N, CA, C and O atoms as a GROMACS GRO file, in nm:
protein
  496
    1UNK      N    1  -3.810   0.333  -3.063
    1UNK     CA    2  -3.709   0.429  -3.046
    1UNK      C    3  -3.735   0.522  -2.926
    1UNK      O    4  -3.642   0.570  -2.861
    2UNK      N    5  -3.863   0.546  -2.901
    2UNK     CA    6  -3.902   0.650  -2.800
    2UNK      C    7  -3.839   0.616  -2.657
    2UNK      O    8  -3.791   0.703  -2.584
    3UNK      N    9  -3.844   0.484  -2.627
    3UNK     CA   10  -3.790   0.438  -2.493
    3UNK      C   11  -3.641   0.467  -2.492
    3UNK      O   12  -3.588   0.515  -2.391
    4UNK      N   13  -3.573   0.439  -2.602
    4UNK     CA   14  -3.427   0.467  -2.601
    4UNK      C   15  -3.391   0.610  -2.594
    4UNK      O   16  -3.294   0.642  -2.526
    5UNK      N   17  -3.467   0.709  -2.664
    5UNK     CA   18  -3.449   0.838  -2.642
    5UNK      C   19  -3.474   0.890  -2.501
    5UNK      O   20  -3.401   0.974  -2.448
    6UNK      N   21  -3.581   0.835  -2.443
    6UNK     CA   22  -3.612   0.874  -2.310
    6UNK      C   23  -3.509   0.830  -2.212
    6UNK      O   24  -3.481   0.902  -2.116
    7UNK      N   25  -3.450   0.713  -2.233
    7UNK     CA   26  -3.344   0.666  -2.143
    7UNK      C   27  -3.218   0.743  -2.161
    7UNK      O   28  -3.150   0.777  -2.064
    8UNK      N   29  -3.184   0.770  -2.288
    8UNK     CA   30  -3.065   0.846  -2.325
    8UNK      C   31  -3.070   0.984  -2.257
    8UNK      O   32  -2.974   1.028  -2.193
    9UNK      N   33  -3.185   1.049  -2.274
    9UNK     CA   34  -3.203   1.183  -2.217
    9UNK      C   35  -3.196   1.183  -2.066
    9UNK      O   36  -3.151   1.280  -2.006
   10UNK      N   37  -3.244   1.068  -2.001
   10UNK     CA   38  -3.246   1.060  -1.862
   10UNK      C   39  -3.101   1.055  -1.814
   10UNK      O   40  -3.074   1.112  -1.708
   11UNK      N   41  -3.009   0.991  -1.882
   11UNK     CA   42  -2.867   0.991  -1.851
   11UNK      C   43  -2.803   1.122  -1.853
   11UNK      O   44  -2.692   1.137  -1.800
   12UNK      N   45  -2.870   1.224  -1.915
   12UNK     CA   46  -2.814   1.356  -1.922
   12UNK      C   47  -2.844   1.426  -1.793
   12UNK      O   48  -2.774   1.521  -1.759
   13UNK      N   49  -2.946   1.383  -1.717
   13UNK     CA   50  -3.001   1.460  -1.602
   13UNK      C   51  -2.913   1.427  -1.485
   13UNK      O   52  -2.879   1.311  -1.460
   14UNK      N   53  -2.876   1.533  -1.410
   14UNK     CA   54  -2.793   1.532  -1.299
   14UNK      C   55  -2.858   1.440  -1.193
   14UNK      O   56  -2.788   1.358  -1.132
   15UNK      N   57  -2.984   1.452  -1.171
   15UNK     CA   58  -3.058   1.374  -1.065
   15UNK      C   59  -3.050   1.225  -1.093
   15UNK      O   60  -3.039   1.146  -0.999
   16UNK      N   61  -3.054   1.184  -1.218
   16UNK     CA   62  -3.045   1.041  -1.256
   16UNK      C   63  -2.896   1.000  -1.236
   16UNK      O   64  -2.866   0.896  -1.179
   17UNK      N   65  -2.810   1.082  -1.283
   17UNK     CA   66  -2.662   1.051  -1.272
   17UNK      C   67  -2.613   1.028  -1.136
   17UNK      O   68  -2.516   0.955  -1.115
   18UNK      N   69  -2.685   1.095  -1.033
   18UNK     CA   70  -2.652   1.089  -0.894
   18UNK      C   71  -2.720   0.968  -0.819
   18UNK      O   72  -2.701   0.944  -0.700
   19UNK      N   73  -2.802   0.893  -0.905
   19UNK     CA   74  -2.879   0.781  -0.848
   19UNK      C   75  -2.822   0.651  -0.894
   19UNK      O   76  -2.852   0.608  -1.006
   20UNK      N   77  -2.738   0.581  -0.813
   20UNK     CA   78  -2.657   0.463  -0.851
   20UNK      C   79  -2.760   0.358  -0.907
   20UNK      O   80  -2.736   0.300  -1.013
   21UNK      N   81  -2.869   0.335  -0.840
   21UNK     CA   82  -2.958   0.234  -0.886
   21UNK      C   83  -3.014   0.265  -1.026
   21UNK      O   84  -3.035   0.173  -1.105
   22UNK      N   85  -3.041   0.393  -1.058
   22UNK     CA   86  -3.094   0.421  -1.183
   22UNK      C   87  -2.983   0.406  -1.291
   22UNK      O   88  -3.010   0.354  -1.399
   23UNK      N   89  -2.860   0.450  -1.260
   23UNK     CA   90  -2.749   0.443  -1.359
   23UNK      C   91  -2.719   0.293  -1.384
   23UNK      O   92  -2.700   0.255  -1.499
   24UNK      N   93  -2.712   0.204  -1.275
   24UNK     CA   94  -2.683   0.069  -1.299
   24UNK      C   95  -2.792  -0.005  -1.371
   24UNK      O   96  -2.765  -0.105  -1.437
   25UNK      N   97  -2.917   0.043  -1.361
   25UNK     CA   98  -3.026  -0.012  -1.434
   25UNK      C   99  -3.015   0.032  -1.587
   25UNK      O  100  -3.056  -0.046  -1.672
   26UNK      N  101  -2.965   0.144  -1.620
   26UNK     CA  102  -2.964   0.195  -1.746
   26UNK      C  103  -2.837   0.158  -1.818
   26UNK      O  104  -2.839   0.152  -1.940
   27UNK      N  105  -2.726   0.134  -1.751
   27UNK     CA  106  -2.598   0.088  -1.814
   27UNK      C  107  -2.578  -0.060  -1.807
   27UNK      O  108  -2.604  -0.122  -1.703
   28UNK      N  109  -2.534  -0.117  -1.909
   28UNK     CA  110  -2.514  -0.258  -1.913
   28UNK      C  111  -2.389  -0.289  -1.824
   28UNK      O  112  -2.300  -0.205  -1.813
   29UNK      N  113  -2.385  -0.412  -1.758
   29UNK     CA  114  -2.270  -0.439  -1.671
   29UNK      C  115  -2.134  -0.436  -1.752
   29UNK      O  116  -2.030  -0.418  -1.689
   30UNK      N  117  -2.134  -0.453  -1.887
   30UNK     CA  118  -2.014  -0.455  -1.966
   30UNK      C  119  -2.008  -0.317  -2.044
   30UNK      O  120  -1.948  -0.310  -2.152
   31UNK      N  121  -2.066  -0.216  -1.993
   31UNK     CA  122  -2.067  -0.087  -2.053
   31UNK      C  123  -1.931  -0.031  -2.082
   31UNK      O  124  -1.839  -0.049  -2.001
   32UNK      N  125  -1.914   0.037  -2.194
   32UNK     CA  126  -1.788   0.103  -2.232
   32UNK      C  127  -1.827   0.239  -2.292
   32UNK      O  128  -1.921   0.252  -2.370
   33UNK      N  129  -1.752   0.336  -2.251
   33UNK     CA  130  -1.763   0.467  -2.319
   33UNK      C  131  -1.628   0.514  -2.371
   33UNK      O  132  -1.527   0.496  -2.303
   34UNK      N  133  -1.622   0.570  -2.485
   34UNK     CA  134  -1.508   0.638  -2.537
   34UNK      C  135  -1.530   0.783  -2.541
   34UNK      O  136  -1.609   0.832  -2.621
   35UNK      N  137  -1.458   0.860  -2.452
   35UNK     CA  138  -1.483   1.003  -2.439
   35UNK      C  139  -1.424   1.077  -2.557
   35UNK      O  140  -1.351   1.020  -2.639
   36UNK      N  141  -1.457   1.200  -2.564
   36UNK     CA  142  -1.407   1.290  -2.680
   36UNK      C  143  -1.250   1.300  -2.662
   36UNK      O  144  -1.183   1.337  -2.758
   37UNK      N  145  -1.199   1.272  -2.558
   37UNK     CA  146  -1.053   1.275  -2.543
   37UNK      C  147  -0.986   1.150  -2.594
   37UNK      O  148  -0.864   1.146  -2.612
   38UNK      N  149  -1.070   1.045  -2.620
   38UNK     CA  150  -1.011   0.916  -2.657
   38UNK      C  151  -1.002   0.821  -2.543
   38UNK      O  152  -0.980   0.701  -2.562
   39UNK      N  153  -1.019   0.872  -2.424
   39UNK     CA  154  -1.011   0.797  -2.304
   39UNK      C  155  -1.126   0.686  -2.291
   39UNK      O  156  -1.242   0.715  -2.320
   40UNK      N  157  -1.094   0.566  -2.250
   40UNK     CA  158  -1.195   0.464  -2.234
   40UNK      C  159  -1.241   0.456  -2.092
   40UNK      O  160  -1.159   0.472  -2.001
   41UNK      N  161  -1.370   0.432  -2.068
   41UNK     CA  162  -1.428   0.427  -1.939
   41UNK      C  163  -1.516   0.295  -1.939
   41UNK      O  164  -1.576   0.256  -2.039
   42UNK      N  165  -1.517   0.231  -1.816
   42UNK     CA  166  -1.608   0.115  -1.805
   42UNK      C  167  -1.715   0.153  -1.699
   42UNK      O  168  -1.714   0.266  -1.649
   43UNK      N  169  -1.804   0.065  -1.666
   43UNK     CA  170  -1.908   0.090  -1.572
   43UNK      C  171  -1.855   0.142  -1.438
   43UNK      O  172  -1.904   0.241  -1.384
   44UNK      N  173  -1.749   0.072  -1.384
   44UNK     CA  174  -1.703   0.102  -1.249
   44UNK      C  175  -1.643   0.250  -1.252
   44UNK      O  176  -1.670   0.332  -1.164
   45UNK      N  177  -1.563   0.276  -1.356
   45UNK     CA  178  -1.502   0.409  -1.359
   45UNK      C  179  -1.607   0.521  -1.380
   45UNK      O  180  -1.593   0.633  -1.330
   46UNK      N  181  -1.709   0.487  -1.454
   46UNK     CA  182  -1.828   0.587  -1.467
   46UNK      C  183  -1.890   0.612  -1.327
   46UNK      O  184  -1.909   0.726  -1.285
   47UNK      N  185  -1.921   0.504  -1.260
   47UNK     CA  186  -1.977   0.513  -1.130
   47UNK      C  187  -1.894   0.596  -1.036
   47UNK      O  188  -1.948   0.677  -0.960
   48UNK      N  189  -1.769   0.579  -1.039
   48UNK     CA  190  -1.674   0.649  -0.946
   48UNK      C  191  -1.676   0.803  -1.000
   48UNK      O  192  -1.683   0.893  -0.916
   49UNK      N  193  -1.671   0.828  -1.114
   49UNK     CA  194  -1.669   0.973  -1.165
   49UNK      C  195  -1.805   1.038  -1.127
   49UNK      O  196  -1.807   1.152  -1.082
   50UNK      N  197  -1.914   0.968  -1.146
   50UNK     CA  198  -2.040   1.037  -1.117
   50UNK      C  199  -2.061   1.070  -0.966
   50UNK      O  200  -2.131   1.164  -0.930
   51UNK      N  201  -1.996   0.988  -0.880
   51UNK     CA  202  -2.010   1.011  -0.730
   51UNK      C  203  -1.947   1.142  -0.698
   51UNK      O  204  -1.974   1.196  -0.591
   52UNK      N  205  -1.866   1.198  -0.781
   52UNK     CA  206  -1.798   1.327  -0.750
   52UNK      C  207  -1.831   1.436  -0.852
   52UNK      O  208  -1.769   1.542  -0.856
   53UNK      N  209  -1.932   1.407  -0.933
   53UNK     CA  210  -1.971   1.505  -1.041
   53UNK      C  211  -2.039   1.622  -0.982
   53UNK      O  212  -2.140   1.603  -0.914
   54UNK      N  213  -1.994   1.743  -1.000
   54UNK     CA  214  -2.055   1.860  -0.949
   54UNK      C  215  -2.180   1.897  -1.022
   54UNK      O  216  -2.190   1.866  -1.140
   55UNK      N  217  -2.272   1.960  -0.963
   55UNK     CA  218  -2.391   2.004  -1.034
   55UNK      C  219  -2.355   2.144  -1.104
   55UNK      O  220  -2.305   2.239  -1.043
   56UNK      N  221  -2.386   2.142  -1.231
   56UNK     CA  222  -2.346   2.270  -1.305
   56UNK      C  223  -2.485   2.331  -1.354
   56UNK      O  224  -2.581   2.261  -1.384
   57UNK      N  225  -2.486   2.464  -1.357
   57UNK     CA  226  -2.604   2.540  -1.395
   57UNK      C  227  -2.621   2.532  -1.547
   57UNK      O  228  -2.549   2.600  -1.619
   58UNK      N  229  -2.716   2.448  -1.598
   58UNK     CA  230  -2.742   2.435  -1.733
   58UNK      C  231  -2.788   2.292  -1.762
   58UNK      O  232  -2.824   2.215  -1.673
   59UNK      N  233  -2.786   2.261  -1.890
   59UNK     CA  234  -2.842   2.126  -1.921
   59UNK      C  235  -2.786   2.081  -2.057
   59UNK      O  236  -2.734   2.161  -2.135
   60UNK      N  237  -2.800   1.959  -2.079
   60UNK     CA  238  -2.762   1.900  -2.213
   60UNK      C  239  -2.890   1.913  -2.308
   60UNK      O  240  -3.001   1.872  -2.274
   61UNK      N  241  -2.863   1.971  -2.425
   61UNK     CA  242  -2.975   1.978  -2.527
   61UNK      C  243  -2.932   1.869  -2.630
   61UNK      O  244  -2.818   1.864  -2.676
   62UNK      N  245  -3.031   1.781  -2.662
   62UNK     CA  246  -3.004   1.681  -2.764
   62UNK      C  247  -3.121   1.688  -2.868
   62UNK      O  248  -3.237   1.720  -2.839
   63UNK      N  249  -3.073   1.653  -2.995
   63UNK     CA  250  -3.167   1.664  -3.105
   63UNK      C  251  -3.122   1.572  -3.214
   63UNK      O  252  -3.015   1.510  -3.207
   64UNK      N  253  -3.210   1.563  -3.321
   64UNK     CA  254  -3.183   1.486  -3.444
   64UNK      C  255  -3.151   1.345  -3.417
   64UNK      O  256  -3.052   1.290  -3.466
   65UNK      N  257  -3.238   1.281  -3.334
   65UNK     CA  258  -3.211   1.132  -3.298
   65UNK      C  259  -3.247   1.056  -3.420
   65UNK      O  260  -3.345   1.083  -3.490
   66UNK      N  261  -3.159   0.955  -3.442
   66UNK     CA  262  -3.186   0.841  -3.538
   66UNK      C  263  -3.161   0.716  -3.481
   66UNK      O  264  -3.066   0.704  -3.404
   67UNK      N  265  -3.240   0.612  -3.512
   67UNK     CA  266  -3.221   0.482  -3.459
   67UNK      C  267  -3.211   0.384  -3.563
   67UNK      O  268  -3.295   0.382  -3.653
   68UNK      N  269  -3.103   0.293  -3.557
   68UNK     CA  270  -3.076   0.191  -3.653
   68UNK      C  271  -3.073   0.062  -3.578
   68UNK      O  272  -3.012   0.045  -3.473
   69UNK      N  273  -3.151  -0.037  -3.644
   69UNK     CA  274  -3.148  -0.171  -3.582
   69UNK      C  275  -3.020  -0.242  -3.636
   69UNK      O  276  -2.998  -0.250  -3.756
   70UNK      N  277  -2.936  -0.293  -3.540
   70UNK     CA  278  -2.812  -0.358  -3.576
   70UNK      C  279  -2.816  -0.510  -3.539
   70UNK      O  280  -2.723  -0.585  -3.567
   71UNK      N  281  -2.925  -0.550  -3.477
   71UNK     CA  282  -2.944  -0.689  -3.445
   71UNK      C  283  -3.089  -0.704  -3.378
   71UNK      O  284  -3.159  -0.607  -3.351
   72UNK      N  285  -3.125  -0.833  -3.357
   72UNK     CA  286  -3.256  -0.850  -3.298
   72UNK      C  287  -3.276  -0.789  -3.157
   72UNK      O  288  -3.389  -0.765  -3.115
   73UNK      N  289  -3.167  -0.767  -3.086
   73UNK     CA  290  -3.178  -0.706  -2.955
   73UNK      C  291  -3.085  -0.589  -2.936
   73UNK      O  292  -3.051  -0.554  -2.823
   74UNK      N  293  -3.045  -0.529  -3.044
   74UNK     CA  294  -2.954  -0.411  -3.042
   74UNK      C  295  -2.994  -0.289  -3.127
   74UNK      O  296  -3.041  -0.309  -3.239
   75UNK      N  297  -2.980  -0.176  -3.085
   75UNK     CA  298  -3.021  -0.065  -3.161
   75UNK      C  299  -2.905   0.039  -3.147
   75UNK      O  300  -2.847   0.047  -3.039
   76UNK      N  301  -2.869   0.116  -3.249
   76UNK     CA  302  -2.769   0.218  -3.252
   76UNK      C  303  -2.854   0.357  -3.254
   76UNK      O  304  -2.931   0.384  -3.346
   77UNK      N  305  -2.834   0.434  -3.151
   77UNK     CA  306  -2.902   0.562  -3.143
   77UNK      C  307  -2.794   0.672  -3.158
   77UNK      O  308  -2.700   0.680  -3.079
   78UNK      N  309  -2.810   0.758  -3.264
   78UNK     CA  310  -2.726   0.864  -3.292
   78UNK      C  311  -2.794   0.995  -3.282
   78UNK      O  312  -2.913   1.004  -3.312
   79UNK      N  313  -2.723   1.102  -3.241
   79UNK     CA  314  -2.786   1.230  -3.221
   79UNK      C  315  -2.678   1.333  -3.199
   79UNK      O  316  -2.560   1.299  -3.184
   80UNK      N  317  -2.716   1.456  -3.197
   80UNK     CA  318  -2.633   1.575  -3.170
   80UNK      C  319  -2.662   1.628  -3.033
   80UNK      O  320  -2.777   1.617  -2.991
   81UNK      N  321  -2.568   1.684  -2.957
   81UNK     CA  322  -2.580   1.732  -2.825
   81UNK      C  323  -2.494   1.856  -2.807
   81UNK      O  324  -2.395   1.879  -2.876
   82UNK      N  325  -2.537   1.935  -2.709
   82UNK     CA  326  -2.457   2.060  -2.684
   82UNK      C  327  -2.503   2.095  -2.529
   82UNK      O  328  -2.610   2.061  -2.480
   83UNK      N  329  -2.410   2.163  -2.469
   83UNK     CA  330  -2.438   2.213  -2.332
   83UNK      C  331  -2.491   2.349  -2.334
   83UNK      O  332  -2.431   2.438  -2.394
   84UNK      N  333  -2.608   2.372  -2.267
   84UNK     CA  334  -2.665   2.507  -2.269
   84UNK      C  335  -2.668   2.552  -2.123
   84UNK      O  336  -2.726   2.492  -2.033
   85UNK      N  337  -2.598   2.667  -2.109
   85UNK     CA  338  -2.582   2.726  -1.969
   85UNK      C  339  -2.709   2.797  -1.945
   85UNK      O  340  -2.781   2.835  -2.038
   86UNK      N  341  -2.738   2.817  -1.806
   86UNK     CA  342  -2.857   2.894  -1.774
   86UNK      C  343  -2.875   3.025  -1.834
   86UNK      O  344  -2.988   3.064  -1.864
   87UNK      N  345  -2.764   3.098  -1.856
   87UNK     CA  346  -2.769   3.230  -1.930
   87UNK      C  347  -2.793   3.218  -2.076
   87UNK      O  348  -2.820   3.321  -2.139
   88UNK      N  349  -2.785   3.105  -2.135
   88UNK     CA  350  -2.818   3.084  -2.278
   88UNK      C  351  -2.696   3.058  -2.357
   88UNK      O  352  -2.709   3.025  -2.475
   89UNK      N  353  -2.578   3.071  -2.302
   89UNK     CA  354  -2.456   3.035  -2.377
   89UNK      C  355  -2.462   2.888  -2.410
   89UNK      O  356  -2.508   2.806  -2.331
   90UNK      N  357  -2.411   2.854  -2.532
   90UNK     CA  358  -2.414   2.713  -2.579
   90UNK      C  359  -2.263   2.674  -2.621
   90UNK      O  360  -2.193   2.747  -2.692
   91UNK      N  361  -2.224   2.556  -2.571
   91UNK     CA  362  -2.089   2.508  -2.619
   91UNK      C  363  -2.085   2.359  -2.603
   91UNK      O  364  -2.186   2.297  -2.570
   92UNK      N  365  -1.968   2.297  -2.625
   92UNK     CA  366  -1.949   2.156  -2.613
   92UNK      C  367  -2.039   2.075  -2.714
   92UNK      O  368  -2.100   1.973  -2.680
   93UNK      N  369  -2.042   2.127  -2.837
   93UNK     CA  370  -2.116   2.068  -2.934
   93UNK      C  371  -2.060   1.931  -2.974
   93UNK      O  372  -1.939   1.918  -2.994
   94UNK      N  373  -2.144   1.829  -2.986
   94UNK     CA  374  -2.095   1.694  -3.016
   94UNK      C  375  -2.198   1.618  -3.102
   94UNK      O  376  -2.315   1.652  -3.116
   95UNK      N  377  -2.140   1.515  -3.156
   95UNK     CA  378  -2.218   1.412  -3.224
   95UNK      C  379  -2.199   1.283  -3.132
   95UNK      O  380  -2.090   1.256  -3.080
   96UNK      N  381  -2.304   1.213  -3.118
   96UNK     CA  382  -2.298   1.097  -3.022
   96UNK      C  383  -2.365   0.971  -3.080
   96UNK      O  384  -2.458   0.971  -3.160
   97UNK      N  385  -2.304   0.863  -3.026
   97UNK     CA  386  -2.362   0.737  -3.078
   97UNK      C  387  -2.369   0.644  -2.948
   97UNK      O  388  -2.275   0.633  -2.870
   98UNK      N  389  -2.485   0.583  -2.936
   98UNK     CA  390  -2.510   0.494  -2.825
   98UNK      C  391  -2.559   0.357  -2.877
   98UNK      O  392  -2.650   0.355  -2.959
   99UNK      N  393  -2.506   0.250  -2.835
   99UNK     CA  394  -2.551   0.117  -2.867
   99UNK      C  395  -2.632   0.064  -2.747
   99UNK      O  396  -2.577   0.043  -2.639
  100UNK      N  397  -2.758   0.044  -2.766
  100UNK     CA  398  -2.842  -0.006  -2.669
  100UNK      C  399  -2.879  -0.157  -2.697
  100UNK      O  400  -2.904  -0.197  -2.810
  101UNK      N  401  -2.881  -0.238  -2.584
  101UNK     CA  402  -2.905  -0.375  -2.599
  101UNK      C  403  -3.027  -0.410  -2.508
  101UNK      O  404  -3.038  -0.364  -2.394
  102UNK      N  405  -3.112  -0.489  -2.564
  102UNK     CA  406  -3.221  -0.544  -2.487
  102UNK      C  407  -3.173  -0.662  -2.399
  102UNK      O  408  -3.120  -0.763  -2.446
  103UNK      N  409  -3.195  -0.641  -2.267
  103UNK     CA  410  -3.157  -0.754  -2.170
  103UNK      C  411  -3.280  -0.794  -2.081
  103UNK      O  412  -3.391  -0.742  -2.097
  104UNK      N  413  -3.254  -0.882  -1.993
  104UNK     CA  414  -3.364  -0.930  -1.905
  104UNK      C  415  -3.419  -0.823  -1.827
  104UNK      O  416  -3.535  -0.834  -1.786
  105UNK      N  417  -3.341  -0.709  -1.798
  105UNK     CA  418  -3.397  -0.598  -1.717
  105UNK      C  419  -3.448  -0.486  -1.804
  105UNK      O  420  -3.496  -0.385  -1.752
  106UNK      N  421  -3.439  -0.499  -1.936
  106UNK     CA  422  -3.485  -0.394  -2.028
  106UNK      C  423  -3.375  -0.342  -2.118
  106UNK      O  424  -3.273  -0.409  -2.132
  107UNK      N  425  -3.391  -0.229  -2.178
  107UNK     CA  426  -3.283  -0.174  -2.265
  107UNK      C  427  -3.176  -0.119  -2.184
  107UNK      O  428  -3.203  -0.037  -2.096
  108UNK      N  429  -3.054  -0.159  -2.205
  108UNK     CA  430  -2.933  -0.109  -2.142
  108UNK      C  431  -2.833  -0.050  -2.234
  108UNK      O  432  -2.811  -0.109  -2.340
  109UNK      N  433  -2.769   0.060  -2.205
  109UNK     CA  434  -2.657   0.115  -2.282
  109UNK      C  435  -2.540   0.036  -2.267
  109UNK      O  436  -2.490   0.017  -2.157
  110UNK      N  437  -2.489  -0.016  -2.386
  110UNK     CA  438  -2.375  -0.104  -2.388
  110UNK      C  439  -2.254  -0.036  -2.429
  110UNK      O  440  -2.146  -0.074  -2.384
  111UNK      N  441  -2.263   0.070  -2.517
  111UNK     CA  442  -2.153   0.143  -2.566
  111UNK      C  443  -2.189   0.283  -2.596
  111UNK      O  444  -2.297   0.305  -2.652
  112UNK      N  445  -2.108   0.383  -2.565
  112UNK     CA  446  -2.133   0.524  -2.597
  112UNK      C  447  -2.009   0.589  -2.639
  112UNK      O  448  -1.902   0.565  -2.583
  113UNK      N  449  -2.023   0.679  -2.746
  113UNK     CA  450  -1.904   0.754  -2.783
  113UNK      C  451  -1.959   0.900  -2.822
  113UNK      O  452  -2.063   0.916  -2.886
  114UNK      N  453  -1.887   0.995  -2.780
  114UNK     CA  454  -1.920   1.134  -2.814
  114UNK      C  455  -1.797   1.193  -2.871
  114UNK      O  456  -1.687   1.173  -2.821
  115UNK      N  457  -1.818   1.271  -2.984
  115UNK     CA  458  -1.709   1.339  -3.062
  115UNK      C  459  -1.749   1.482  -3.079
  115UNK      O  460  -1.857   1.515  -3.130
  116UNK      N  461  -1.651   1.576  -3.030
  116UNK     CA  462  -1.683   1.720  -3.049
  116UNK      C  463  -1.688   1.747  -3.195
  116UNK      O  464  -1.622   1.683  -3.277
  117UNK      N  465  -1.773   1.849  -3.226
  117UNK     CA  466  -1.789   1.888  -3.357
  117UNK      C  467  -1.811   2.042  -3.366
  117UNK      O  468  -1.816   2.109  -3.263
  118UNK      N  469  -1.824   2.096  -3.488
  118UNK     CA  470  -1.853   2.236  -3.509
  118UNK      C  471  -1.988   2.264  -3.450
  118UNK      O  472  -2.067   2.172  -3.428
  119UNK      N  473  -2.018   2.390  -3.424
  119UNK     CA  474  -2.146   2.431  -3.373
  119UNK      C  475  -2.252   2.409  -3.474
  119UNK      O  476  -2.229   2.424  -3.594
  120UNK      N  477  -2.367   2.375  -3.430
  120UNK     CA  478  -2.485   2.362  -3.512
  120UNK      C  479  -2.599   2.441  -3.457
  120UNK      O  480  -2.589   2.486  -3.343
  121UNK      N  481  -2.703   2.461  -3.526
  121UNK     CA  482  -2.826   2.534  -3.483
  121UNK      C  483  -2.904   2.434  -3.392
  121UNK      O  484  -2.925   2.317  -3.424
  122UNK      N  485  -2.943   2.490  -3.276
  122UNK     CA  486  -3.032   2.414  -3.189
  122UNK      C  487  -3.168   2.410  -3.234
  122UNK      O  488  -3.221   2.517  -3.264
  123UNK      N  489  -3.237   2.296  -3.242
  123UNK     CA  490  -3.377   2.294  -3.268
  123UNK      C  491  -3.461   2.294  -3.140
  123UNK      O  492  -3.447   2.208  -3.052
  124UNK      N  493  -3.542   2.386  -3.133
  124UNK     CA  494  -3.616   2.402  -3.013
  124UNK      C  495  -3.739   2.309  -3.002
  124UNK      O  496  -3.811   2.314  -2.902
   0.00000   0.00000   0.00000
């Protein structure tokens, strides 16, 4: 589970998101994301969006990770996330689910979904 958490958190980092080789290493070629709006994204659309992603002052805080084995080469990672601004304001609370698949290049994110939720207490 530790490697999946490390890779998931890496995808929250602006520097990683701006590195195409890291993103394509971490995301499965058949990657799909369903955003909070319900819109569906594939790997190509994510790469296009990330190319124009502005740097924002703050970071994603993630916590309460749980990992469920769903197959010999697949794990479902669930957790809570929120955006924390540099000044300390917190918003964009969400519950997230990521399906990771073991491939010949390592663990790759195959599916991700985030759903906005009520505010929760951040665990430091």
